C-alpha positions in Angstrom: 31.6 18.1 12.5 28.5 18.4 14.6 27.0 15.5 16.6 24.0 15.4 14.3 26.2 15.2 11.2 28.2 12.4 12.8 25.1 10.4 13.6 23.8 10.9 10.0 27.1 9.7 8.6 27.1 6.6 10.8 23.5 5.9 9.8 24.3 6.1 6.1 27.3 3.8 6.5 25.1 1.3 8.5 22.3 1.5 5.7 25.0 0.8 3.1 26.3 -2.2 5.1 22.8 -3.6 5.5 22.2 -3.1 1.8 25.3 -5.1 0.9 24.4 -8.0 3.3 20.7 -8.1 2.2 20.3 -7.3 -1.6 16.8 -6.3 -2.8 14.4 -9.2 -3.2 10.7 -9.8 -2.8 11.4 -13.0 -0.8 13.6 -13.4 2.2 14.8 -16.5 4.0 16.0 -15.7 7.5 19.2 -17.5 8.7 21.9 -16.9 11.2 23.7 -14.6 8.7 20.9 -12.0 8.4 19.3 -12.1 11.9 20.7 -9.7 14.5 20.0 -9.5 18.2 20.6 -6.9 21.0 19.3 -6.5 24.5 16.2 -4.3 25.1 15.9 -1.7 27.8 14.3 -4.4 30.0 17.2 -6.7 29.1 19.8 -4.1 30.2 18.0 -3.5 33.4 17.9 -7.3 33.9 21.7 -7.5 33.5 22.2 -4.7 36.0 20.0 -6.5 38.4 22.0 -9.7 38.0 25.2 -7.7 38.6 23.7 -6.2 41.9 22.6 -9.7 43.0 26.0 -11.2 42.3 27.9 -8.4 44.2 25.5 -8.7 47.2 25.9 -12.5 47.2 29.7 -12.2 47.2 29.8 -9.5 49.8 27.4 -11.3 52.3 28.3 -14.9 51.3 24.7 -15.8 50.4 24.5 -19.2 48.9 20.9 -18.8 48.0 21.9 -15.5 46.4 24.3 -17.4 44.2 21.6 -19.9 43.2 19.1 -17.1 42.4 21.7 -15.1 40.4 22.8 -18.0 38.2 19.3 -19.3 37.8 18.2 -15.9 36.5 21.3 -15.7 34.3 20.6 -19.1 32.8 17.0 -18.0 32.1 18.3 -14.9 30.3 20.7 -17.0 28.1 17.9 -19.4 27.2 15.6 -16.4 26.4 18.3 -15.0 24.1 18.6 -18.3 22.3 14.8 -18.6 21.9 14.5 -15.0 20.7 17.1 -15.5 17.9 15.6 -18.9 17.0 12.1 -17.5 16.6 13.3 -15.5 13.5 15.8 -18.0 12.2 14.2 -20.2 9.5 11.3 -17.9 8.8 10.4 -17.2 5.2 8.9 -13.9 4.0 7.3 -13.1 0.7 5.8 -9.8 -0.5 2.5 -9.7 -2.5 2.1 -7.3 -5.4 1.2 -3.8 -4.3 -1.9 -2.2 -5.9 -1.5 1.3 -7.5 -2.6 4.2 -5.4 -3.1 8.0 -5.9 -0.5 10.3 -4.6 -1.2 11.2 -1.0 -3.2 8.0 -0.4 -2.0 5.1 1.7 -0.5 2.1 -0.1 -0.7 -1.3 1.6 2.1 -3.8 1.8 1.1 -7.4 2.4 3.9 -9.7 3.6 3.3 -13.4 3.9 5.3 -15.0 6.8 5.7 -18.8 6.5 7.1 -21.3 8.9 7.9 -24.8 7.6 8.0 -26.6 10.9 7.4 -25.1 14.4 5.2 -22.1 15.3 6.5 -18.6 15.7 5.1 -16.2 18.3 5.2 -12.4 18.6 6.4 -11.7 15.0 6.4 -8.0 14.1 6.9 -6.1 10.9 7.4 -2.4 10.4 8.9 0.3 8.2 12.6 0.7 9.0 12.2 4.5 8.9 11.7 4.4 12.7 8.0 5.0 12.7 6.8 2.5 15.4 3.2 3.3 14.6 3.6 1.0 11.5 4.5 -2.0 13.7 2.1 -5.0 13.3 2.2 -8.3 15.2 1.1 -11.8 14.4 1.8 -15.4 15.3 2.8 -17.9 12.6 1.5 -21.5 13.0 3.8 -24.4 12.4 3.7 -25.5 8.8 1.4 -22.5 8.0 1.4 -18.9 7.0 0.3 -15.5 8.4 -0.2 -12.2 6.6 0.9 -8.8 8.0 -0.3 -5.6 6.4 1.6 -2.3 6.6 0.5 1.1 5.2 2.8 3.8 3.9 2.2 7.0 1.9 4.3 7.3 -1.3 6.0 10.7 -1.8 5.1 11.5 -5.4 3.6 10.1 -8.7 5.4 7.6 -10.8 6.9 4.2 -10.1 8.3 4.4 -6.6 10.4 1.8 -4.8 9.0 0.2 -1.7 10.4 1.3 1.7 12.9 -0.9 3.6 11.1 -3.2 6.1 12.2 -4.6 9.4 10.9 -7.9 10.8 11.5 -8.4 14.6 10.5 -10.3 17.7 11.0 -10.0 21.5 9.5 -13.4 22.3 9.5 -14.9 24.9 10.5 -12.6 27.8 11.2 -9.3 26.0 14.8 -9.2 27.3 16.3 -9.3 23.7 15.2 -7.9 20.4 16.0 -10.0 17.3 15.5 -8.4 13.9 16.3 -8.6 10.2 16.3 -5.9 7.5 14.3 -6.6 4.3 14.9 -4.5 1.1 12.0 -5.3 -1.3 12.7 -5.2 -5.0 9.1 -4.5 -6.0 7.8 -1.0 -6.8 4.4 0.7 -6.5 2.8 2.7 -9.2 1.5 6.1 -7.9 -1.1 7.9 -9.9 -1.3 11.8 -9.9 -3.5 13.1 -7.1 -6.9 14.0 -8.6 -7.8 17.6 -8.5 -10.1 18.6 -5.6 -12.6 20.0 -6.2 -12.7 18.5 -9.7 -13.4 20.7 -12.7 -16.3 19.8 -14.9 -15.7 17.4 -17.7 -15.1 18.9 -21.1 -18.0 18.8 -23.6 -18.5 15.6 -25.6 -18.1 15.7 -29.3 -21.2 14.4 -31.1 -20.8 12.5 -34.4 -23.3 11.4 -37.0 -26.8 11.0 -35.6 -26.1 12.5 -32.2 -27.2 11.1 -28.9 -30.7 10.0 -28.1 -32.7 11.6 -25.3 -35.3 10.0 -23.0 -37.8 12.4 -21.5 -39.7 11.8 -18.2 -43.2 13.2 -17.6 -41.6 15.8 -15.2 -39.5 17.2 -18.0 -36.1 15.6 -17.1 -34.0 14.6 -20.1 -31.4 11.8 -19.9 -28.7 11.5 -22.5 -27.8 8.2 -24.0 -30.9 6.3 -22.9 -34.3 5.3 -24.4 -37.6 3.9 -23.2 -37.5 0.3 -22.0 -38.5 -2.3 -24.6 -39.7 -5.8 -23.8 -36.8 -8.2 -24.0 -34.1 -5.7 -23.0 -31.6 -7.5 -20.6 -31.5 -6.3 -17.0 -27.9 -5.2 -17.2 -28.9 -2.6 -19.9 -31.3 -0.8 -17.7 -30.1 2.6 -16.5 -31.1 2.2 -12.9 -30.2 5.7 -11.7 -32.2 7.4 -14.4 -35.0 4.8 -14.0 -35.3 5.7 -10.3 -35.9 9.3 -11.3 -38.4 8.5 -14.0 -40.3 6.0 -11.7 -40.4 8.6 -9.0 -42.0 11.1 -11.4 -44.5 8.5 -12.7 -42.6 7.3 -15.7 -41.3 3.9 -16.7 -38.0 2.1 -17.0 -35.3 3.3 -19.4 -32.5 1.4 -21.0 -29.0 2.4 -22.1 -28.8 3.1 -25.8 -25.4 1.7 -26.7 -25.6 3.1 -30.2 -26.0 6.6 -28.7 -23.0 6.0 -26.4 -20.8 5.1 -29.4 -21.9 8.3 -31.0 -20.4 10.4 -28.2 -16.7 11.3 -28.2 -15.3 12.5 -24.9 -11.7 13.6 -25.3 -9.7 14.4 -22.2 -7.1 16.7 -23.8 -4.0 18.1 -22.3 -4.7 21.4 -24.1 -8.1 21.7 -22.5 -6.6 22.1 -19.0 -6.0 25.8 -19.3 -2.9 27.7 -18.2 -1.8 25.2 -15.5 1.6 23.7 -14.9 2.3 20.1 -15.8 1.6 18.5 -12.5 -1.7 20.5 -12.1 -2.8 19.4 -15.6 -2.0 15.7 -14.7 -4.1 16.1 -11.5 -7.0 17.6 -13.5 -6.8 14.8 -16.1 -6.8 12.2 -13.4 -9.9 13.7 -11.9 -11.6 13.7 -15.3 -10.7 10.0 -15.9 -12.2 9.1 -12.5 -15.4 11.0 -13.2 -15.7 9.6 -16.7 -15.3 6.1 -15.5 -17.8 6.7 -12.7 -20.3 7.8 -15.4 -19.5 4.7 -17.4 -18.7 6.9 -20.4 -16.4 6.2 -23.3 -13.4 8.6 -23.4 -10.0 9.1 -25.0 -6.9 10.7 -23.6 -4.6 13.1 -25.4 -1.2 13.9 -23.9 2.0 15.3 -25.5 3.7 12.3 -27.3 1.0 10.0 -26.0 -2.6 9.3 -26.9 -5.2 6.6 -25.8 -8.0 5.8 -28.2 -11.7 5.9 -27.3 -12.7 3.1 -24.9 -14.3 2.5 -21.5 -14.1 0.2 -18.5 -11.8 -0.5 -15.6 -8.9 -1.7 -17.8 -9.1 1.5 -19.9 -9.2 3.6 -16.7 -6.1 1.8 -15.4 -4.3 2.4 -18.7 -5.1 6.1 -18.6 -4.0 6.6 -15.0 -0.8 4.7 -15.7 -0.1 7.0 -18.7 -0.5 10.0 -16.4 1.7 8.5 -13.7 4.6 7.7 -16.0 4.4 10.8 -18.2 7.5 12.9 -18.4 8.1 16.3 -20.0 
């Protein structure tokens, strides 16, 4: 077996051992059973320096050399105890992770709490080895601090959160104490919207059809009408009103009756000859665009259909249906 294969085998065994000692949970209490400590490179160099000082003191019978050697050694032992104690007794809790589109960065928010004394130099990172994700904070005594870490999920669907590592090198940086955290929470990953997005499919008009408002310059706006005294401000179509005012016209209001007369269906069959993932990406782009236009829309998927509706909650239901759809 090659050296690389041996290293991978040991790493898998070590991951399994950590998994058994720290089961998946969204909260973690650090104790002497799940906090580990090893010397850093600076710590190893410090130990080598102590060995050289001790040999020189013995060889030349330097009493002050003995004093310096054992004074530094005692400082190192105290540093090791403080490094381990900085993590011991800390409580970690993970906040819910907001859904993201595939390829975008999801943000983990971990709350670090200390019941009594303050903690300094606390770090949190992904255990994958990417040190660029390492973030630091200090936790006040009897208070909390929040650390945020970003990661990019691999694909759509409900994905488990990556393994985290909380660590510290306080106070002297001679030792590194750490603990492994396996969150039980997952993140919902929506399909990546198609770029550039295709045009929305044509709306299906029902009885009465939409109303059109015309400005003096000839522009027509669908689903709006001329402003009437008493119309609430929230019903004014500000984007269209800006164009009409610029051309010498007046304010226009949304005609909710006209909106209800439009049926915009985002249909799986309307995506052309694309594979399943490409169709999901196109439908995701359509949902985002329809929500941006504040339009009512329905979604039709194989074995799944969402009725006509609009709003942020409807947008979330549609994207979730796309994320969890299976052939």
